[in-house]
C-alpha positions in Angstrom: -5.9 -15.4 -25.8 -5.0 -12.3 -23.8 -3.0 -10.0 -26.0 0.3 -8.6 -24.8 -0.9 -5.1 -25.4 -4.0 -5.5 -23.2 -2.0 -7.2 -20.5 0.5 -4.3 -20.4 -2.4 -1.8 -20.2 -3.9 -3.6 -17.2 -0.6 -3.8 -15.4 -0.1 -0.1 -16.0 -3.3 0.7 -14.2 -2.1 -1.1 -11.1 1.4 0.1 -10.0 2.5 -1.2 -6.6 6.2 -0.1 -6.5 7.7 3.3 -7.5 10.8 5.4 -6.7 10.4 9.1 -6.0 12.5 12.0 -5.0 11.4 14.4 -2.3 13.0 17.8 -1.5 11.8 20.0 1.4 11.9 23.7 1.1 14.9 25.7 2.3 14.4 28.0 5.3 14.3 31.7 4.6 17.3 33.9 5.5 17.4 36.1 8.5 17.4 39.9 7.8 20.0 42.5 8.6 18.2 45.7 9.4 18.3 48.7 11.8 15.5 50.9 13.1 15.1 54.1 11.2 12.8 56.3 13.2 12.5 60.1 13.5 14.3 61.5 16.5 16.0 58.1 17.0 19.4 58.6 15.3 20.9 55.3 16.5 18.1 52.8 16.3 18.9 49.2 17.2 18.8 46.1 15.0 15.4 44.9 14.0 16.0 42.3 11.3 13.4 39.6 11.4 13.8 35.8 11.1 13.4 33.8 8.0 10.3 31.5 7.5 10.4 27.7 7.9 10.8 25.7 4.7 7.8 23.6 3.7 7.9 19.9 4.4 6.9 17.0 2.0 4.2 15.0 3.6 2.7 11.7 2.4 -0.9 11.0 3.5 -2.7 7.7 3.2 -6.1 7.9 1.5 -8.8 5.4 0.6 -9.5 7.3 -2.6 -6.5 5.8 -4.3 -5.8 2.1 -5.0 -2.6 2.2 -7.0 0.7 4.1 -7.2 0.0 4.9 -10.8 0.1 8.7 -10.3 3.7 8.4 -9.3 4.6 6.8 -12.6 4.0 10.2 -14.3 5.4 12.5 -11.6 8.1 11.3 -9.3 9.9 14.5 -8.2 8.3 16.5 -5.4 9.6 19.8 -4.0 8.0 21.9 -1.2 8.0 25.6 -1.1 11.0 27.5 0.4 10.5 29.9 3.3 10.7 33.7 2.7 13.4 35.8 4.1 12.8 38.0 7.1 12.4 41.8 6.9 13.0 44.9 9.0 10.8 45.9 11.9 11.2 42.3 13.2 9.0 40.9 10.5 9.3 37.2 10.1 9.3 35.7 6.6 6.3 33.6 5.6 6.9 29.9 6.0 6.8 27.7 2.9 3.7 25.7 2.2 3.9 22.0 3.0 3.5 19.7 0.0 1.0 16.9 0.8 1.1 13.9 -1.5 -1.7 11.3 -1.4 -0.9 7.6 -1.5 -3.1 4.5 -1.1 -3.7 3.0 2.3 -1.1 0.2 2.7 1.8 2.2 1.2 5.2 1.7 2.9 8.0 4.3 2.6 11.4 2.6 2.3 15.0 3.4 1.6 15.6 2.2 -2.0 19.1 0.9 -1.1 18.9 -0.6 2.4 15.2 -1.5 2.3 14.8 0.2 5.7 11.1 1.1 6.3 10.5 4.7 7.3 6.8 4.5 7.6 3.9 2.1 7.0 0.7 3.9 6.2 -2.0 1.4 7.2 -4.9 3.8 8.2 -6.9 6.3 6.2 -5.6 9.8 7.0 -2.3 8.6 8.5 0.6 10.9 7.5 4.4 10.7 7.4 6.9 13.5 6.9 9.0 12.3 4.0 11.3 15.3 4.1 11.3 18.0 6.8 11.6 21.7 5.8 14.7 23.7 6.7 14.8 26.0 9.6 14.6 29.7 9.0 17.7 31.8 9.8 17.6 34.3 12.7 17.7 38.0 12.0 20.3 40.3 13.4 17.9 41.4 16.2 18.7 38.1 17.9 22.4 38.8 18.1 22.4 42.2 19.8 24.2 42.2 23.2 25.3 44.9 25.7 28.8 44.8 24.1 27.8 44.4 20.5 24.8 46.6 19.9 24.9 46.7 16.1 25.4 43.2 14.7 25.6 43.4 10.9 25.1 39.8 10.3 22.2 37.3 10.3 21.8 33.5 9.8 21.1 31.9 6.5 18.2 29.5 6.3 19.0 25.8 6.5 18.4 23.6 3.5 15.4 21.2 3.6 15.8 17.4 3.7 16.3 15.7 0.4 16.0 12.0 -0.2 15.1 9.2 -2.5 12.2 7.0 -1.5 10.8 3.7 -2.6 7.0 3.5 -2.2 5.7 0.0 -2.0 2.0 -0.8 -1.8 0.7 -3.8 0.1 -3.1 -4.1 -0.2 -5.0 -4.3 3.1 -7.7 -7.0 3.0 -9.3 -9.2 5.6 -9.5 -12.3 3.4 -7.1 -13.4 0.6 -8.0 -15.8 -2.2 -5.1 -17.9 -3.3 -4.8 -20.7 -5.8 -3.4 -21.9 -9.1 -4.3 -20.0 -12.3 -7.8 -20.6 -13.6 -9.3 -22.1 -10.5 -12.2 -19.6 -10.4 -11.1 -17.0 -7.8 -12.2 -14.1 -10.0 -15.6 -15.6 -10.5 -15.9 -16.2 -6.8 -15.1 -12.7 -5.8 -17.4 -11.3 -8.5 -20.3 -13.2 -7.1 -19.9 -12.5 -3.4 -19.0 -8.8 -3.8 -19.4 -5.9 -6.2 -15.9 -6.5 -7.7 -15.9 -6.9 -11.5 -12.6 -8.6 -12.4 -11.8 -9.8 -15.9 -13.0 -13.4 -16.3 -12.2 -15.9 -19.1 -11.6 -19.5 -19.6 -7.8 -19.4 -19.7 -5.0 -19.1 -17.2 -3.7 -15.7 -16.0 -6.8 -13.8 -16.7 -6.1 -11.8 -13.6 -3.0 -9.8 -13.9 -3.7 -7.4 -10.9 -5.2 -8.0 -7.5 -8.9 -7.3 -7.1 -10.6 -6.1 -4.0 -14.3 -6.6 -3.1 -16.4 -5.7 -0.1 -18.4 -8.7 1.2 -21.2 -8.7 3.8 -23.2 -11.5 5.5 -26.7 -10.3 6.6 -26.3 -7.5 9.2 -22.7 -8.4 10.2 -19.9 -5.9 9.6 -18.6 -6.1 6.0 -15.1 -7.3 5.2 -12.7 -6.8 2.3 -11.7 -9.8 0.1 -8.7 -9.8 -2.2 -8.3 -11.9 -5.3 -4.6 -12.4 -5.9 -3.4 -13.5 -9.4 -2.9 -17.2 -9.8 0.4 -18.5 -8.4 2.7 -21.0 -10.1 5.6 -23.2 -9.0 8.5 -21.0 -8.1 6.3 -17.9 -7.3 8.3 -17.1 -4.2 11.4 -16.9 -6.3 9.8 -14.6 -8.8 8.3 -17.0 -11.3 5.4 -15.5 -13.1 4.2 -12.5 -11.1 4.7 -14.4 -7.8 6.9 -12.2 -5.6 5.2 -9.1 -6.8 1.7 -10.3 -5.7 2.5 -12.6 -2.8 3.1 -9.5 -0.7 -0.5 -8.5 -1.2 -1.7 -11.3 1.1 0.8 -10.6 3.8 -1.7 -8.3 5.6 -4.7 -10.6 5.2 -6.2 -12.3 8.3 -7.5 -15.4 6.6 -6.4 -17.3 3.6 -8.9 -19.1 1.3 -7.4 -21.8 -0.8 -9.5 -22.1 -4.0 -9.0 -25.5 -5.6 -10.4 -26.6 -8.9 -12.1 -29.8 -7.9 -12.6 -30.8 -11.6 -8.9 -30.7 -12.2 -7.6 -32.3 -9.0 -5.3 -35.3 -9.8 -7.0 -38.5 -8.9 -3.8 -40.1 -7.6 -3.0 -37.1 -5.4 -5.9 -34.7 -5.0 -4.0 -32.6 -2.5 -1.3 -31.7 -5.0 -2.7 -28.2 -5.9 -3.0 -27.3 -2.2 0.5 -28.5 -1.5 1.9 -26.5 -4.4 0.4 -23.3 -3.1 1.3 -24.0 0.5 4.9 -24.5 -0.5 5.0 -21.1 -2.3 3.3 -19.3 0.6 5.6 -20.7 3.3 8.7 -20.3 1.2 7.9 -16.6 0.8 7.2 -15.9 4.5 7.1 -17.9 7.7 4.3 -15.6 8.9 2.0 -17.3 6.4 2.0 -20.4 8.6 0.2 -18.5 11.3 -2.8 -17.5 9.2 -6.0 -19.6 9.5 -7.1 -21.4 6.3 -10.3 -22.3 4.6 -10.3 -24.7 1.7 -12.8 -24.1 -1.1 -13.3 -26.9 -3.6 -14.7 -25.0 -6.5 -16.2 -26.1 -9.8 -18.0 -29.0 -8.2 -20.7 -28.7 -10.9 -18.1 -30.0 -13.4 -17.3 -33.2 -11.4 -19.9 -35.7 -12.6 -18.6 -38.6 -10.6 -20.1 -38.1 -7.1 -17.8 -40.8 -5.6 -14.7 -39.0 -7.0 -15.9 -35.8 -5.5 -16.4 -37.5 -2.1 -12.9 -38.9 -2.3 -11.4 -35.5 -3.0 -13.5 -34.0 -0.2 -12.4 -36.6 2.2 -8.7 -36.1 1.4 -8.9 -32.4 2.1 -10.9 -32.9 5.4 -7.8 -34.7 6.7 -5.9 -31.5 6.6 -7.8 -30.1 9.6 -9.0 -26.9 8.0 -12.7 -26.2 7.1 -13.5 -27.5 3.6 -16.4 -26.3 1.6 -17.9 -27.6 -1.7 -18.9 -24.7 -3.9 -19.7 -23.8 -7.5 -19.0 -20.1 -8.0 -20.5 -20.3 -11.5 -23.7 -21.8 -10.2 -23.6 -19.8 -7.0 -23.8 -22.9 -4.8 -22.3 -23.0 -1.4 -21.2 -19.4 -1.3 -23.5 -18.2 1.4 -22.0 -20.8 3.7 -18.5 -19.6 2.8 -19.4 -16.0 3.5 -21.0 -16.9 6.8 -18.0 -18.9 7.9 -15.6 -16.1 7.0 -17.7 -13.6 8.9 -17.7 -15.8 12.0 -13.9 -16.3 11.9 -13.2 -12.6 11.5 -15.5 -11.7 14.4 -13.7 -14.2 16.6 -10.3 -12.7 16.1 
């Protein structure tokens, strides 16, 4: 069986929700200064402006696949701007602090849940906290009636806020199903993904991504979501935490263990998963489905397999008979997925 310690270690590697604090840099103060030049006994004001405070910027990158880094560091402060100087010298602006996060990261208010930004493309950036404006030096305040201002502006403080980062994986195809139906084996065969595979439920504790390609067609990304159980949309098991990772997928692939389908109601596994999907989000209803009857090599009764197949055909979605373990029927599955994705 999967030990508690190894399960915790695997979950620690994949972190999809964190809270962080971001603080932009304060603007530099303006300078009070007067010209001191030979033969100019009454030089005018020449105090320079303060520099701008650095901003905290979050940038999406494909180099990261988890929010794990934020588990160890969650307070981020940008550099303050420098004060101005005489001779109208402006202070140096503070450096922006750029933080990398995985593509698919959302920036949310931890209390209201308001979404500030949704980073869905590589290189996309969001200013999480804007730097403070630098103060004006006294040179700005000289007038015909007030030629020697002895004051300057202070720099403004930078923005400071708490943020919740929430990662939703971006994949074209999502594999869904009950625990131990063979999703991990399937994705390991059709892609280069190497998930943990074993003959017991809940082997997969974190989503797995794999790149799949059919002949010369453009490749697509497939996500293997941990097995769902009854009540997943209410938080049972790891349901709510991982249901969100199929929200962005374009096609859902229902993986059904044909060898374990109840004879009196072969559609029960499909109905259980559909109930959880639709209870979690009404948007799930709009996604096209493909039904994969897996582990067909373990069904020795051909008439029983034909009956199960016939029941699923009545649902109106494409139904494929495959054996991920024996690598049977998978080329047809990849071809069909490629066609559907190209049509969208």
